[in-house]
C-alpha positions in Angstrom: 103.9 39.6 -87.4 107.1 37.7 -86.7 107.0 34.1 -87.9 108.7 32.9 -84.7 105.6 34.1 -82.7 103.2 31.5 -84.5 102.6 28.4 -82.4 104.0 25.2 -83.7 100.6 23.4 -83.6 99.1 25.8 -86.1 101.7 25.5 -88.8 99.9 23.7 -91.8 100.9 22.5 -95.1 99.7 24.1 -98.3 97.1 21.4 -98.9 95.3 22.3 -95.6 94.1 25.7 -96.8 90.4 26.0 -97.5 89.2 29.0 -99.4 85.6 28.4 -98.5 86.2 29.2 -94.8 85.5 25.8 -93.3 89.1 25.3 -92.9 89.2 28.4 -90.7 86.5 27.2 -88.5 88.2 23.9 -88.0 91.4 25.6 -87.2 89.8 27.8 -84.6 88.3 24.8 -82.9 91.6 23.0 -82.9 93.3 26.0 -81.4 90.9 26.0 -78.6 91.3 22.4 -78.1 95.0 22.7 -78.2 94.9 25.5 -75.6 92.8 23.5 -73.4 94.7 20.2 -73.8 97.2 20.8 -70.9 94.3 21.4 -68.6 91.8 18.8 -69.5 94.4 16.0 -69.9 92.4 14.3 -72.6 90.0 14.8 -75.6 88.3 18.1 -75.5 86.2 18.0 -78.6 84.3 15.3 -80.5 82.3 12.3 -79.3 85.1 11.2 -76.8 85.6 14.6 -75.3 85.4 15.0 -71.5 81.9 16.1 -70.5 80.9 18.6 -67.8 84.3 20.2 -67.7 84.4 22.5 -64.7 86.1 25.5 -66.1 85.3 27.5 -63.0 87.7 25.2 -61.0 90.7 26.8 -62.8 92.7 28.8 -60.3 94.7 31.8 -61.2 97.8 29.7 -60.8 96.6 27.3 -63.5 95.6 30.0 -65.9 99.0 31.6 -65.4 100.5 28.1 -66.2 98.5 27.9 -69.5 99.5 31.4 -70.4 103.2 30.7 -69.8 102.9 27.5 -71.8 101.3 29.3 -74.7 103.9 32.0 -74.8 106.8 29.6 -74.4 106.0 27.8 -77.7 108.8 28.9 -79.9 109.9 27.5 -83.3 111.8 24.2 -82.9 115.3 24.2 -84.4 117.2 21.4 -86.3 115.5 18.6 -84.3 112.3 18.3 -86.3 111.9 17.6 -90.0 108.4 19.0 -89.9 109.6 22.3 -88.4 112.1 22.6 -91.1 109.4 22.0 -93.7 107.0 24.6 -92.2 109.4 27.3 -91.1 112.3 27.2 -93.5 110.7 26.5 -96.8 111.8 29.8 -98.2 115.5 28.9 -97.7 115.4 25.2 -98.5 113.6 25.4 -101.8 114.3 28.7 -103.4 114.5 27.4 -106.8 111.3 25.5 -106.6 109.5 28.6 -105.3 110.9 30.7 -108.0 109.5 28.2 -110.5 106.0 28.3 -108.9 103.2 29.9 -110.6 101.8 33.2 -109.5 98.6 31.6 -108.4 100.3 29.3 -105.9 102.3 32.2 -104.5 99.1 34.1 -104.0 97.4 31.1 -102.3 100.5 30.8 -100.0 100.3 34.4 -99.1 96.6 34.2 -98.4 97.2 31.2 -96.2 99.8 33.1 -94.2 97.5 36.0 -93.7 94.7 33.8 -92.6 97.0 32.0 -90.1 98.2 35.3 -88.8 94.6 36.5 -88.3 93.6 33.3 -86.6 96.6 33.5 -84.4 95.7 37.0 -83.4 92.1 36.1 -82.7 93.0 33.1 -80.7 95.5 35.1 -78.7 93.0 37.9 -77.9 90.2 35.4 -77.0 92.7 33.6 -74.8 93.7 36.8 -73.1 90.0 37.8 -72.6 89.2 34.4 -71.1 92.2 34.6 -68.8 91.2 38.1 -67.7 87.7 36.9 -67.0 88.9 34.0 -65.1 91.2 36.2 -63.1 88.4 38.6 -62.4 86.2 35.8 -61.2 88.9 34.4 -59.1 89.7 37.8 -57.5 86.0 38.1 -56.7 85.9 34.6 -55.3 89.1 35.4 -53.4 87.4 38.6 -51.9 84.4 36.5 -50.9 86.7 33.9 -49.3 88.7 36.7 -47.6 85.4 38.3 -46.4 84.3 34.9 -45.1 87.7 34.4 -43.4 87.4 37.8 -41.9 83.9 37.1 -40.6 85.2 33.8 -39.2 88.1 35.5 -37.6 85.8 38.2 -36.2 83.5 35.5 -34.8 86.6 33.7 -33.4 87.8 37.0 -31.9 84.4 37.6 -30.3 84.5 34.1 -28.9 88.0 34.8 -27.5 86.9 38.1 -26.1 84.0 36.5 -24.4 86.2 33.7 -23.1 88.7 36.4 -21.9 85.9 38.3 -20.2 84.8 35.1 -18.4 88.4 34.5 -17.3 88.7 38.1 -16.1 85.5 37.8 -14.2 86.7 34.6 -12.6 90.0 36.3 -11.7 88.1 39.3 -10.4 86.0 37.1 -8.3 89.0 35.4 -6.9 90.7 38.8 -6.2 87.5 39.9 -4.4 87.4 36.8 -2.4 91.1 37.3 -1.6 90.5 40.9 -0.5 87.6 39.7 1.6 89.8 37.1 3.2 92.5 39.7 3.8 90.0 42.1 5.4 88.8 39.3 7.6 92.4 38.5 8.5 93.1 42.3 9.1 90.1 42.5 11.4 91.3 39.4 13.3 94.9 40.9 13.5 93.5 44.2 14.7 91.4 42.5 17.3 94.4 40.4 18.4 96.5 43.6 18.6 93.8 45.4 20.6 93.6 42.4 22.9 97.4 42.4 23.2 97.4 46.1 24.0 94.7 45.6 26.6 96.7 42.8 28.2 99.8 45.0 28.1 97.9 47.9 29.7 96.6 45.6 32.4 100.1 44.3 33.0 101.3 48.0 33.3 98.4 48.8 35.6 99.3 45.8 37.8 102.9 46.7 37.7 102.1 50.3 38.8 99.9 49.0 41.5 102.7 46.8 42.7 105.0 49.8 42.6 102.5 51.9 44.5 102.1 49.1 47.1 105.9 48.9 47.4 106.1 52.7 47.8 103.4 52.7 50.4 105.2 49.9 52.3 108.5 51.8 52.1 106.9 55.1 53.2 105.2 53.2 56.1 108.5 51.7 57.1 110.3 55.0 56.6 107.8 56.7 58.9 108.5 54.1 61.6 112.2 54.7 61.1 111.7 58.4 61.2 109.9 58.3 64.5 112.5 56.0 65.9 115.2 58.4 64.6 113.5 61.4 66.2 113.4 59.6 69.6 117.0 58.4 69.0 118.3 61.9 68.3 116.6 63.2 71.3 118.3 60.7 73.5 121.6 61.1 71.7 121.4 64.9 72.0 120.8 64.6 75.8 123.7 62.2 76.1 126.0 64.5 74.0 125.0 67.5 76.1 125.7 65.7 79.4 129.1 64.4 78.1 130.2 67.8 76.9 128.8 69.9 79.7 129.4 67.7 82.7 133.2 67.5 82.7 133.8 65.7 86.1 136.7 63.3 85.7 135.2 60.6 87.8 132.0 60.8 85.8 133.8 60.7 82.5 135.9 57.7 83.5 132.8 55.8 84.7 131.0 56.1 81.4 133.9 55.2 79.0 132.1 51.9 78.1 128.8 53.8 77.4 130.7 56.2 75.2 132.0 53.3 73.0 128.5 51.9 72.8 127.1 55.4 71.9 129.7 55.8 69.2 129.1 52.4 67.6 125.3 52.8 67.8 125.5 56.2 66.2 127.6 55.0 63.3 125.2 52.2 62.7 122.3 54.5 62.8 124.0 56.9 60.3 124.5 53.9 58.0 120.8 53.0 58.4 119.8 56.6 57.4 122.1 56.5 54.4 120.4 53.3 53.2 117.0 55.0 53.6 118.3 57.9 51.4 119.3 55.4 48.8 115.7 54.0 48.9 117.0 50.7 50.2 114.3 50.4 52.8 113.5 46.9 54.1 111.7 45.5 57.1 115.1 44.5 58.5 116.0 48.2 58.7 112.9 48.9 60.7 113.8 46.1 63.1 117.3 47.5 63.3 116.1 51.0 64.1 114.0 49.7 67.0 117.1 47.7 68.2 119.4 50.8 68.0 116.7 52.9 69.8 116.5 50.3 72.5 120.3 50.3 72.9 120.6 54.1 73.1 117.8 54.1 75.7 119.6 51.7 77.9 122.8 53.7 77.6 120.9 56.9 78.2 119.4 55.4 81.4 122.8 54.2 82.6 124.5 57.6 81.9 121.6 59.6 83.5 121.9 57.4 86.6 125.6 58.0 86.9 125.2 61.6 86.1 122.6 62.2 88.8 124.9 60.3 91.3 128.0 62.3 90.5 126.1 65.5 90.2 124.8 65.0 93.8 128.3 64.4 95.0 129.5 67.5 93.3 126.7 69.5 94.7 127.5 68.2 98.2 131.1 69.0 97.7 130.2 72.4 96.4 128.0 73.1 99.4 130.8 72.2 101.7 133.2 74.4 99.8 130.6 77.2 99.7 130.2 77.0 103.5 133.9 77.3 103.9 134.0 80.2 101.5 131.1 81.9 103.3 133.0 81.7 106.6 136.1 83.1 105.0 134.1 85.8 103.3 132.4 86.7 106.5 135.7 87.1 108.3 137.0 89.1 105.4 133.9 91.3 105.4 134.3 92.0 109.0 137.9 93.0 108.4 137.0 95.0 105.4 134.1 96.8 107.0 136.4 98.8 109.1 138.5 99.7 106.1 135.4 100.6 104.1 134.2 102.8 106.8 137.5 104.6 106.7 137.5 104.9 103.0 133.9 105.8 102.5 134.4 109.4 103.1 137.2 109.6 100.7 135.3 107.5 98.1 132.3 109.7 98.3 134.3 112.8 97.7 136.0 111.1 94.7 132.7 109.8 93.3 131.2 113.3 93.4 134.2 114.6 91.5 133.9 111.8 88.9 130.2 112.4 88.3 130.8 116.1 87.8 133.6 115.4 85.4 131.5 112.8 83.5 128.6 115.1 83.2 130.9 117.8 81.8 132.4 115.4 79.2 129.2 113.5 78.2 127.1 115.1 75.6 124.3 113.9 73.3 126.6 112.4 70.8 128.3 110.1 73.3 125.0 109.0 74.6 123.8 108.1 71.1 127.1 106.3 70.4 126.7 104.2 73.6 123.1 103.4 72.6 124.3 102.4 69.2 127.0 100.2 70.5 124.7 98.5 73.0 122.2 97.9 70.2 125.0 96.4 68.1 126.5 94.3 70.9 123.1 92.8 71.7 123.1 91.1 68.3 126.8 90.6 67.7 127.3 88.7 71.0 124.4 86.3 70.0 125.9 85.9 66.6 129.4 85.2 68.0 127.9 82.7 70.5 126.2 80.7 67.7 129.3 80.7 65.6 131.3 79.5 68.5 128.9 76.7 69.2 129.0 75.6 65.5 132.8 75.8 65.3 133.4 72.1 66.0 130.5 71.1 63.7 131.8 73.3 60.8 135.3 72.1 61.1 134.5 68.3 61.3 135.5 66.9 57.9 133.3 63.8 58.4 130.2 66.1 58.3 131.2 67.9 55.1 128.6 66.0 53.1 125.8 66.7 55.6 126.8 70.4 55.7 126.6 70.4 51.9 123.1 68.9 52.0 122.0 71.6 54.5 123.3 74.3 52.3 121.7 72.9 49.2 118.3 72.6 50.9 118.5 76.3 52.0 120.0 77.6 48.7 117.4 76.0 46.4 114.4 77.5 48.3 116.0 80.9 48.8 117.1 81.3 45.2 113.6 80.4 44.0 111.9 83.2 46.0 110.0 85.5 43.7 106.6 87.3 43.7 105.3 85.0 40.9 102.2 84.1 43.0 101.0 83.6 46.6 101.2 79.8 46.2 104.8 80.0 45.0 105.8 82.2 48.0 103.9 79.9 50.4 105.7 76.9 49.0 109.2 78.3 49.6 108.1 79.5 53.1 106.8 76.1 53.9 110.1 74.4 52.9 112.2 76.8 54.8 110.1 76.6 58.0 110.2 72.8 57.7 114.0 72.9 57.7 114.1 75.2 60.8 111.6 72.9 62.5 113.8 69.8 61.8 111.2 68.2 59.6 112.2 66.1 56.6 111.7 67.5 53.1 112.5 66.4 49.5 115.5 68.1 47.9 116.0 67.3 44.2 114.2 64.0 44.7 116.1 63.0 47.8 115.0 63.0 51.4 116.7 65.5 53.6 116.4 65.4 57.4 117.9 68.5 59.1 117.9 67.0 62.7 119.8 63.8 61.8 122.6 65.6 63.6 122.0 67.5 66.8 123.5 70.7 65.4 121.8 70.4 62.0 118.8 72.7 62.7 121.0 75.4 64.3 123.4 75.3 61.4 120.6 75.6 58.9 119.2 78.6 60.8 122.7 80.3 60.9 123.3 79.6 57.2 119.8 80.8 56.2 120.4 84.2 57.8 123.7 84.6 56.0 122.2 83.4 52.7 119.4 86.0 52.8 122.0 88.8 53.4 124.1 87.4 50.5 121.0 87.7 48.3 121.1 91.5 48.9 124.7 91.6 47.7 124.2 89.2 44.7 120.6 89.6 43.6 119.1 92.9 44.9 122.1 94.9 43.8 121.2 94.0 40.2 117.4 93.6 40.6 116.2 96.1 43.2 112.5 95.0 43.0 113.5 91.5 44.2 114.1 92.9 47.7 110.5 92.9 48.8 109.6 89.2 48.1 112.8 88.1 49.9 112.0 90.5 52.8 108.4 89.2 53.1 109.5 85.6 53.4 112.2 86.5 55.9 109.6 88.4 58.1 107.3 85.4 58.0 110.1 83.1 59.2 111.1 85.7 61.8 107.6 85.6 63.3 107.8 81.8 63.9 111.5 81.7 64.7 112.7 84.8 66.7 116.2 83.4 67.0 116.5 83.5 63.2 115.5 87.1 63.2 118.2 88.0 65.7 120.8 86.1 63.6 119.5 87.9 60.4 120.0 91.4 62.0 123.5 90.4 63.2 124.4 89.1 59.7 123.2 92.4 58.1 125.4 94.3 60.6 128.4 92.2 59.9 128.1 92.5 56.1 127.2 96.3 56.2 128.3 98.2 59.4 126.5 101.3 58.1 123.2 99.7 59.0 124.1 99.7 62.7 124.9 102.7 62.0 128.6 103.1 62.7 131.9 103.9 61.0 134.6 101.6 62.2 138.0 103.0 63.0 141.1 101.1 62.3 142.3 99.4 65.5 145.9 99.2 66.6 147.6 96.1 65.0 144.9 95.6 62.5 146.0 95.0 58.9 144.6 96.9 55.9 142.9 93.7 54.6 141.2 93.1 58.0 140.1 96.7 58.2 138.6 96.9 54.8 136.8 93.5 55.3 135.3 95.0 58.5 134.1 98.0 56.5 132.3 95.6 54.0 134.8 95.2 51.2 135.1 91.9 49.5 138.4 90.3 48.3 138.7 88.1 45.2 142.1 86.6 44.5 143.6 89.0 47.0 142.2 91.9 45.0 139.9 94.3 46.8 136.6 95.4 45.2 136.7 98.7 43.4 134.7 101.6 44.9 131.9 101.3 42.4 131.5 97.6 43.0 131.7 98.2 46.7 128.9 100.9 46.6 126.7 98.6 44.5 127.0 95.6 46.8 126.5 97.7 49.9 123.5 99.4 48.3 121.9 96.0 47.6 122.4 94.8 51.2 121.0 98.1 52.5 118.0 98.0 50.2 117.1 94.5 51.4 117.6 95.5 55.1 115.3 98.6 54.7 112.8 96.4 52.8 112.3 94.4 56.0 111.1 97.6 57.7 108.3 98.4 55.2 107.3 94.9 53.9 104.0 93.6 55.2 103.5 90.5 57.3 101.4 87.7 55.9 97.7 88.6 55.8 96.8 85.8 58.3 99.9 86.1 60.5 99.3 86.3 64.3 102.7 88.0 64.9 103.4 91.7 65.0 105.9 93.2 62.7 109.3 92.5 64.4 111.3 95.3 62.6 108.9 98.1 61.6 109.0 101.8 60.8 110.3 102.7 64.3 113.6 101.0 63.4 113.8 103.2 60.2 113.2 106.3 62.4 115.9 105.2 64.9 118.4 104.4 62.1 118.0 107.7 60.2 118.2 109.8 63.4 121.4 108.0 64.5 122.9 107.9 61.0 122.5 111.7 60.3 124.1 112.5 63.7 127.4 110.9 62.7 130.1 112.6 60.7 129.6 111.5 57.0 132.1 109.7 54.9 132.6 110.1 51.1 130.2 108.4 48.7 129.0 105.6 51.1 127.1 107.9 53.4 125.1 109.5 50.5 124.6 106.0 48.9 123.1 104.4 52.0 121.0 107.4 53.0 119.5 107.7 49.5 118.7 103.9 49.5 117.0 104.3 52.9 114.8 107.3 51.7 113.8 105.5 48.5 112.6 102.5 50.4 111.3 104.0 53.7 110.5 107.6 52.8 106.8 106.9 52.0 106.3 104.9 55.2 108.1 107.4 57.4 106.1 110.3 55.9 102.9 108.4 56.5 103.8 107.5 60.1 105.6 110.6 61.4 104.3 113.4 59.1 105.6 116.8 60.2 108.4 115.4 62.3 109.8 113.6 59.3 109.6 116.7 57.2 111.6 118.6 59.8 114.2 115.9 59.8 114.4 116.1 56.0 114.9 119.8 56.3 117.7 119.4 58.8 119.3 116.8 56.5 119.2 119.3 53.6 120.5 122.2 55.6 123.1 120.6 57.8 123.9 117.0 56.7 124.2 117.3 52.9 126.7 120.2 53.1 128.9 118.0 55.4 128.7 115.2 52.8 129.7 117.6 50.1 132.8 118.7 52.1 134.1 115.1 52.3 133.3 114.2 48.7 136.5 114.1 46.5 136.5 115.9 43.2 135.0 113.9 40.4 133.1 111.6 42.8 130.0 113.7 43.4 127.5 111.3 41.8 126.0 109.9 45.0 125.6 113.3 46.8 124.1 114.8 43.6 121.4 112.1 43.4 120.7 112.5 47.2 120.1 116.2 46.8 117.9 115.8 43.8 115.8 113.1 45.6 115.5 115.3 48.8 114.3 118.3 46.8 111.7 116.2 45.0 110.5 114.6 48.2 110.1 117.9 50.1 108.6 119.7 47.2 106.1 116.8 46.3 105.5 115.3 49.7 101.8 114.8 49.0 102.5 112.8 45.8 104.9 110.4 47.4 104.3 106.8 46.2 105.3 103.4 47.8 108.5 102.0 46.6 108.4 100.0 43.3 108.0 96.3 43.9 106.4 96.5 47.4 103.9 93.6 47.8 100.3 94.5 48.7 99.2 93.6 52.3 96.8 91.0 51.0 99.1 89.5 48.4 99.6 86.4 50.4 
């Protein structure tokens, strides 16, 4: 053991060594006391020692302090005389020790050994005690930690419980908030529904007000309409008298009335225009009555003057007539003698003319005369209507009204199709209303045909031309459409015979082969005029090509022949105005003429396709004989005039005739023909 490791308190002089062992016990006790001295702060052994020392109160930090203090006790250098005496005796007194006896050296050695052992024992016991105290403190610390953990756990449970209570409170508040929101939502929904109901009621009241206003306007419009009808009647009579009764005295006498009529008519036209713009007020009704009263007064004045001057003219005419009769009587008496002298010669000449006419006239001439008479019957009527409408159609101030007439007719005619009976009846009703002068709605606007005296006649004339135009534009591309258009045209024809006459005349003007006739070029007629008369159309001074011409003429012919086979309405009281007898007349006259290239075969084939079934059913054997004559005599003539490379129409005609004659019993009605009970 190193001498420097021995604590200073235990270094003893030589006289302190006790060989009996008592000295060892005392030393041990003092060592313990010395170790405990820094802790007890007083006497630790003997009668004045501190009692009931609580060793268990030592903390690990205090034990560590004692331990550090114990180990820090190193030998004291040069400052202590006692330390020099105890630690450096080998160096300071070498000579003395050399002179000591062997017994003393042995006692000193023994003492050193005993001190070393005591030191070792004290150190071990001190370490053991320290370890024990440390162990106890660790156990106590574990207990304290466990207690702290339990307290923390309890505190945690308390906090959790408190948190749960807070959460429950918050949840209750949220529930109450949601409940309040639901109540507010229900209230808002109710308010919204009430607002919607109020709005719906307002809309209902607004609609009712509109309906009442509409009824008021219709009622006032009806009054205005009746006044207008009576006004137009008076105005038409005045216009007819002014235009037909051309006596100068009469015309001069009514100059003031003419001015009044012109002013009144302009005001009435303005009134009608406001009605079209839905600007109908009670003031307009009052004004219509006022204008009607004014025109009645003028009408009465003009009629009175007309009757007066008419009587004067009649009296003057009677006087002139009497003078003429006297002159004629004298002339007759003078001429009777001459006639008696010339009668003999005239009789001889008449006999000669009759013989010559009988020789020249044959069946073909008679047929041609009959055809021309038939054509002139309708052409003269057509020309007469065109002439009467000439001033109306050239009046630029009436351009808008003419456009309205055309639109009303075009919309209804363009919409004709065999969709259903109700659809066909609707179009028929609108067209018959127009020709009757009744007001109709056209694209949401009111149209009154007779707001002008020539309005109805113009609509009739334009409708006839429009239907023929449908053959050229529509039927030429959609052949089945011919029968619906023809059925509506026949229904109108039954109620308005003048329309039927204009329709036939329009067909003859557009397609002269339906008369039937082949026009010759007259002297002085230009090529354009001649080709237009044959049915050609010109676009930008360019004439239709032959294929286009044949297609258009075929469409017009198909629609014309459809008139002959289409059925009248199921409840119509009128007879068919243009039935199968017209088809028989046409085919007999047409095949008696010399054919022309392509057009003759095209028109004849169209006629047989449309009317063949009806003619076979009506005339039977006679029609078969006629078909045979066509095959034997007419078709070869057509082939002669057909140029090379243009034999398509005649080839189709021959094929159709062969099939018709060979399968006469299996003939079927033309495709698209409406059934008799369709509408």
